[in-house]
VOPA-757186 format. One record per residue (C-alpha): residue number from 1; x, y, z. Coordinates in steps of 0.2 Angstrom, whole numbers, plus 5000, padded with zeros to 4 digits. Layout:
+-----+------+-------+------+
!   n ! east ! north !   up !
+-----+------+-------+------+
! NUM !    X !     Y !    Z !
...
+-----+------+-------+------+
***
This chain:
+-----+------+-------+------+
!   n ! east ! north !   up !
+-----+------+-------+------+
!   1 ! 5117 !  4841 ! 5145 !
!   2 ! 5099 !  4846 ! 5148 !
!   3 ! 5084 !  4849 ! 5136 !
!   4 ! 5084 !  4867 ! 5141 !
!   5 ! 5103 !  4869 ! 5137 !
!   6 ! 5101 !  4861 ! 5120 !
!   7 ! 5086 !  4873 ! 5115 !
!   8 ! 5092 !  4890 ! 5108 !
!   9 ! 5084 !  4906 ! 5113 !
!  10 ! 5066 !  4906 ! 5106 !
!  11 ! 5061 !  4919 ! 5093 !
!  12 ! 5050 !  4927 ! 5105 !
!  13 ! 5062 !  4930 ! 5119 !
!  14 ! 5065 !  4948 ! 5114 !
!  15 ! 5046 !  4951 ! 5114 !
!  16 ! 5045 !  4944 ! 5132 !
!  17 ! 5060 !  4952 ! 5138 !
!  18 ! 5070 !  4967 ! 5133 !
!  19 ! 5064 !  4967 ! 5115 !
!  20 ! 5047 !  4974 ! 5120 !
!  21 ! 5052 !  4992 ! 5122 !
!  22 ! 5061 !  4991 ! 5105 !
!  23 ! 5045 !  4985 ! 5097 !
!  24 ! 5034 !  4998 ! 5105 !
!  25 ! 5046 !  5012 ! 5099 !
!  26 ! 5041 !  5008 ! 5081 !
!  27 ! 5030 !  5023 ! 5076 !
!  28 ! 5019 !  5013 ! 5064 !
!  29 ! 5016 !  5000 ! 5077 !
!  30 ! 5012 !  5013 ! 5091 !
!  31 ! 5000 !  5022 ! 5079 !
!  32 ! 4991 !  5006 ! 5075 !
!  33 ! 4990 !  5000 ! 5093 !
!  34 ! 4984 !  5017 ! 5098 !
!  35 ! 4970 !  5018 ! 5084 !
!  36 ! 4964 !  5000 ! 5088 !
!  37 ! 4964 !  5004 ! 5107 !
!  38 ! 4953 !  5020 ! 5104 !
!  39 ! 4941 !  5011 ! 5092 !
!  40 ! 4940 !  4995 ! 5104 !
!  41 ! 4936 !  5007 ! 5118 !
!  42 ! 4923 !  5016 ! 5108 !
!  43 ! 4914 !  5000 ! 5105 !
!  44 ! 4916 !  4993 ! 5122 !
!  45 ! 4910 !  5010 ! 5130 !
!  46 ! 4896 !  5012 ! 5117 !
!  47 ! 4882 !  5011 ! 5130 !
!  48 ! 4890 !  5026 ! 5139 !
!  49 ! 4895 !  5036 ! 5123 !
!  50 ! 4880 !  5034 ! 5113 !
!  51 ! 4868 !  5049 ! 5114 !
!  52 ! 4853 !  5038 ! 5111 !
!  53 ! 4847 !  5020 ! 5110 !
!  54 ! 4853 !  5012 ! 5093 !
!  55 ! 4836 !  5004 ! 5090 !
!  56 ! 4824 !  5019 ! 5096 !
!  57 ! 4815 !  5026 ! 5081 !
!  58 ! 4811 !  5045 ! 5080 !
!  59 ! 4801 !  5057 ! 5069 !
!  60 ! 4816 !  5064 ! 5060 !
!  61 ! 4820 !  5052 ! 5046 !
!  62 ! 4836 !  5055 ! 5036 !
!  63 ! 4840 !  5071 ! 5046 !
!  64 ! 4856 !  5080 ! 5043 !
!  65 ! 4870 !  5080 ! 5056 !
!  66 ! 4866 !  5091 ! 5072 !
!  67 ! 4871 !  5093 ! 5090 !
!  68 ! 4857 !  5080 ! 5094 !
!  69 ! 4862 !  5068 ! 5080 !
!  70 ! 4881 !  5070 ! 5076 !
!  71 ! 4879 !  5059 ! 5060 !
!  72 ! 4860 !  5062 ! 5057 !
!  73 ! 4847 !  5049 ! 5057 !
!  74 ! 4842 !  5034 ! 5046 !
!  75 ! 4826 !  5031 ! 5037 !
!  76 ! 4817 !  5026 ! 5054 !
!  77 ! 4824 !  5041 ! 5063 !
!  78 ! 4837 !  5031 ! 5073 !
!  79 ! 4852 !  5040 ! 5078 !
!  80 ! 4866 !  5035 ! 5066 !
!  81 ! 4881 !  5039 ! 5078 !
!  82 ! 4873 !  5028 ! 5091 !
!  83 ! 4871 !  5014 ! 5078 !
!  84 ! 4889 !  5016 ! 5072 !
!  85 ! 4896 !  5014 ! 5090 !
!  86 ! 4885 !  4999 ! 5093 !
!  87 ! 4890 !  4992 ! 5076 !
!  88 ! 4908 !  4994 ! 5080 !
!  89 ! 4905 !  4985 ! 5096 !
!  90 ! 4897 !  4970 ! 5087 !
!  91 ! 4913 !  4970 ! 5075 !
!  92 ! 4925 !  4971 ! 5090 !
!  93 ! 4916 !  4957 ! 5099 !
!  94 ! 4915 !  4945 ! 5084 !
!  95 ! 4934 !  4949 ! 5080 !
!  96 ! 4942 !  4947 ! 5097 !
!  97 ! 4932 !  4931 ! 5100 !
!  98 ! 4932 !  4922 ! 5083 !
!  99 ! 4950 !  4925 ! 5077 !
! 100 ! 4959 !  4918 ! 5093 !
! 101 ! 4948 !  4903 ! 5092 !
! 102 ! 4952 !  4900 ! 5074 !
! 103 ! 4970 !  4903 ! 5077 !
! 104 ! 4971 !  4891 ! 5092 !
! 105 ! 4962 !  4877 ! 5082 !
! 106 ! 4974 !  4880 ! 5067 !
! 107 ! 4990 !  4880 ! 5077 !
! 108 ! 4985 !  4864 ! 5087 !
! 109 ! 4980 !  4855 ! 5071 !
! 110 ! 4995 !  4861 ! 5062 !
! 111 ! 5006 !  4855 ! 5076 !
! 112 ! 4997 !  4838 ! 5077 !
! 113 ! 5000 !  4836 ! 5058 !
! 114 ! 5019 !  4835 ! 5062 !
! 115 ! 5017 !  4819 ! 5073 !
! 116 ! 5014 !  4807 ! 5058 !
! 117 ! 5016 !  4808 ! 5039 !
! 118 ! 4999 !  4801 ! 5035 !
! 119 ! 4991 !  4813 ! 5047 !
! 120 ! 5000 !  4828 ! 5039 !
! 121 ! 4994 !  4822 ! 5022 !
! 122 ! 4976 !  4821 ! 5028 !
! 123 ! 4977 !  4838 ! 5037 !
! 124 ! 4985 !  4847 ! 5022 !
! 125 ! 4972 !  4841 ! 5010 !
! 126 ! 4958 !  4847 ! 5022 !
! 127 ! 4967 !  4864 ! 5022 !
! 128 ! 4967 !  4864 ! 5003 !
! 129 ! 4948 !  4861 ! 5003 !
! 130 ! 4945 !  4875 ! 5016 !
! 131 ! 4956 !  4887 ! 5007 !
! 132 ! 4947 !  4884 ! 4991 !
! 133 ! 4931 !  4893 ! 4998 !
! 134 ! 4931 !  4912 ! 4998 !
! 135 ! 4926 !  4920 ! 5015 !
! 136 ! 4909 !  4925 ! 5008 !
! 137 ! 4905 !  4907 ! 5001 !
! 138 ! 4911 !  4900 ! 5018 !
! 139 ! 4899 !  4912 ! 5026 !
! 140 ! 4884 !  4907 ! 5015 !
! 141 ! 4888 !  4889 ! 5018 !
! 142 ! 4889 !  4891 ! 5037 !
! 143 ! 4873 !  4902 ! 5037 !
! 144 ! 4864 !  4888 ! 5027 !
! 145 ! 4869 !  4875 ! 5040 !
! 146 ! 4866 !  4884 ! 5057 !
! 147 ! 4856 !  4899 ! 5052 !
! 148 ! 4861 !  4918 ! 5050 !
! 149 ! 4867 !  4929 ! 5064 !
! 150 ! 4881 !  4933 ! 5075 !
! 151 ! 4885 !  4914 ! 5078 !
! 152 ! 4887 !  4911 ! 5059 !
! 153 ! 4898 !  4926 ! 5058 !
! 154 ! 4910 !  4920 ! 5072 !
! 155 ! 4910 !  4902 ! 5065 !
! 156 ! 4914 !  4908 ! 5048 !
! 157 ! 4929 !  4920 ! 5054 !
! 158 ! 4936 !  4905 ! 5065 !
! 159 ! 4935 !  4893 ! 5050 !
! 160 ! 4943 !  4905 ! 5038 !
! 161 ! 4958 !  4907 ! 5050 !
! 162 ! 4961 !  4888 ! 5054 !
! 163 ! 4970 !  4884 ! 5038 !
! 164 ! 4980 !  4900 ! 5038 !
! 165 ! 4987 !  4897 ! 5055 !
! 166 ! 4989 !  4879 ! 5052 !
! 167 ! 4999 !  4881 ! 5037 !
! 168 ! 5010 !  4894 ! 5045 !
! 169 ! 5014 !  4883 ! 5060 !
! 170 ! 5016 !  4867 ! 5049 !
! 171 ! 5029 !  4876 ! 5039 !
! 172 ! 5039 !  4880 ! 5055 !
! 173 ! 5038 !  4861 ! 5060 !
! 174 ! 5045 !  4856 ! 5043 !
! 175 ! 5059 !  4869 ! 5043 !
! 176 ! 5064 !  4867 ! 5062 !
! 177 ! 5063 !  4848 ! 5064 !
! 178 ! 5080 !  4845 ! 5057 !
! 179 ! 5088 !  4858 ! 5067 !
! 180 ! 5102 !  4853 ! 5079 !
! 181 ! 5092 !  4858 ! 5094 !
! 182 ! 5077 !  4847 ! 5089 !
! 183 ! 5088 !  4832 ! 5085 !
! 184 ! 5097 !  4834 ! 5102 !
! 185 ! 5081 !  4836 ! 5111 !
! 186 ! 5075 !  4820 ! 5103 !
! 187 ! 5092 !  4811 ! 5107 !
! 188 ! 5090 !  4814 ! 5126 !
! 189 ! 5072 !  4807 ! 5126 !
! 190 ! 5060 !  4821 ! 5123 !
! 191 ! 5044 !  4816 ! 5116 !
! 192 ! 5037 !  4822 ! 5100 !
! 193 ! 5023 !  4832 ! 5108 !
! 194 ! 5036 !  4840 ! 5120 !
! 195 ! 5047 !  4845 ! 5106 !
! 196 ! 5033 !  4853 ! 5096 !
! 197 ! 5026 !  4863 ! 5111 !
! 198 ! 5043 !  4867 ! 5120 !
! 199 ! 5054 !  4870 ! 5105 !
! 200 ! 5046 !  4871 ! 5088 !
! 201 ! 5031 !  4882 ! 5093 !
! 202 ! 5041 !  4896 ! 5101 !
! 203 ! 5052 !  4897 ! 5087 !
! 204 ! 5037 !  4899 ! 5075 !
! 205 ! 5028 !  4913 ! 5084 !
! 206 ! 5034 !  4928 ! 5074 !
! 207 ! 5024 !  4924 ! 5058 !
! 208 ! 5009 !  4919 ! 5069 !
! 209 ! 5009 !  4936 ! 5078 !
! 210 ! 5009 !  4945 ! 5061 !
! 211 ! 4996 !  4934 ! 5054 !
! 212 ! 4985 !  4937 ! 5069 !
! 213 ! 4985 !  4956 ! 5066 !
! 214 ! 4981 !  4953 ! 5048 !
! 215 ! 4967 !  4941 ! 5052 !
! 216 ! 4959 !  4954 ! 5064 !
! 217 ! 4957 !  4966 ! 5049 !
! 218 ! 4951 !  4952 ! 5038 !
! 219 ! 4938 !  4948 ! 5051 !
! 220 ! 4931 !  4965 ! 5050 !
! 221 ! 4928 !  4963 ! 5031 !
! 222 ! 4920 !  4946 ! 5034 !
! 223 ! 4907 !  4952 ! 5046 !
! 224 ! 4904 !  4967 ! 5035 !
! 225 ! 4902 !  4957 ! 5020 !
! 226 ! 4890 !  4944 ! 5028 !
! 227 ! 4879 !  4958 ! 5036 !
! 228 ! 4879 !  4967 ! 5019 !
! 229 ! 4871 !  4952 ! 5010 !
! 230 ! 4859 !  4949 ! 5024 !
! 231 ! 4867 !  4933 ! 5032 !
! 232 ! 4876 !  4942 ! 5047 !
! 233 ! 4870 !  4951 ! 5062 !
! 234 ! 4851 !  4953 ! 5059 !
! 235 ! 4841 !  4969 ! 5061 !
! 236 ! 4837 !  4979 ! 5071 !
! 237 ! 4853 !  4976 ! 5080 !
! 238 ! 4866 !  4987 ! 5071 !
! 239 ! 4882 !  4981 ! 5063 !
! 240 ! 4894 !  4991 ! 5052 !
! 241 ! 4890 !  4979 ! 5037 !
! 242 ! 4871 !  4981 ! 5039 !
! 243 ! 4873 !  5000 ! 5041 !
! 244 ! 4882 !  5001 ! 5024 !
! 245 ! 4869 !  4990 ! 5016 !
! 246 ! 4855 !  5000 ! 5022 !
! 247 ! 4863 !  5017 ! 5017 !
! 248 ! 4864 !  5012 ! 4998 !
! 249 ! 4846 !  5018 ! 4995 !
! 250 ! 4848 !  5035 ! 5004 !
! 251 ! 4865 !  5042 ! 4999 !
! 252 ! 4857 !  5057 ! 4991 !
! 253 ! 4846 !  5061 ! 5006 !
! 254 ! 4859 !  5058 ! 5019 !
! 255 ! 4877 !  5054 ! 5014 !
! 256 ! 4882 !  5053 ! 5032 !
! 257 ! 4872 !  5037 ! 5033 !
! 258 ! 4886 !  5028 ! 5023 !
! 259 ! 4901 !  5039 ! 5028 !
! 260 ! 4899 !  5035 ! 5047 !
! 261 ! 4900 !  5016 ! 5046 !
! 262 ! 4913 !  5017 ! 5031 !
! 263 ! 4924 !  5028 ! 5042 !
! 264 ! 4923 !  5016 ! 5056 !
! 265 ! 4927 !  5001 ! 5045 !
! 266 ! 4941 !  5010 ! 5037 !
! 267 ! 4949 !  5015 ! 5053 !
! 268 ! 4948 !  4998 ! 5061 !
! 269 ! 4955 !  4989 ! 5047 !
! 270 ! 4969 !  5003 ! 5045 !
! 271 ! 4973 !  5001 ! 5064 !
! 272 ! 4975 !  4982 ! 5062 !
! 273 ! 4985 !  4984 ! 5046 !
! 274 ! 4997 !  4996 ! 5054 !
! 275 ! 5000 !  4984 ! 5069 !
! 276 ! 5004 !  4970 ! 5056 !
! 277 ! 5016 !  4981 ! 5046 !
! 278 ! 5024 !  4987 ! 5062 !
! 279 ! 5026 !  4970 ! 5069 !
! 280 ! 5033 !  4964 ! 5052 !
! 281 ! 5046 !  4978 ! 5051 !
! 282 ! 5051 !  4976 ! 5070 !
! 283 ! 5053 !  4957 ! 5069 !
! 284 ! 5063 !  4958 ! 5053 !
! 285 ! 5075 !  4970 ! 5061 !
! 286 ! 5078 !  4959 ! 5077 !
+-----+------+-------+------+
***
């Protein structure tokens, strides 16, 4: 008897193997992935797609949409389409960097809490404290400690996600550690760390994958909220949140000032939500 023989097929085997085409055949998931890919590419390729510099001021303040300015201009004559593209770039960068960092930290801490009962108690109480803070309150606290800006946004996004992923993997540890394959692995001499990483973690990936997609959409709101209240990405660098904040006083003169960044936020969040819904439905059918 070997450790490999004792372990059942992991929950992600279908994703790594023959299950991948079945997942991608989900219309909701395919639509979400397509939307996210388009928006991410728009942000990444902003220097090539933008018709003008996002910080260059011009004489036409609050101009209506035209061929030169597809979304018009802001109060300083800056091209709004260019600023939305670069704002999208800021959101994509903060999201794809901060969410994986928070997810990895939460997973490792959640797994480590399964090594000892006293450690589990300490970790869960720490998670309770972190979850008691709303994202905006956490953002204000981080900004007070390290200053506002992109770093504060990314730290806040990461911190908000640590207890979410930690609790999910901890529930997998609790539910799986009494299973026959875990008991058998321990009986043949596998250490706790090996059991956690080799057996329990792969069988707890499904909810983590769905949570990852949900956290990506939440991260967009966190960045937008922090920039909206002035503790996020500082001007003149554009972000979707700061664009929405700046548009509030000029909705009558140029409604596209708000429509552009709002549409970008809505589509980005919708894309991540469709991915999460598609993954949930596909994994439940497996």
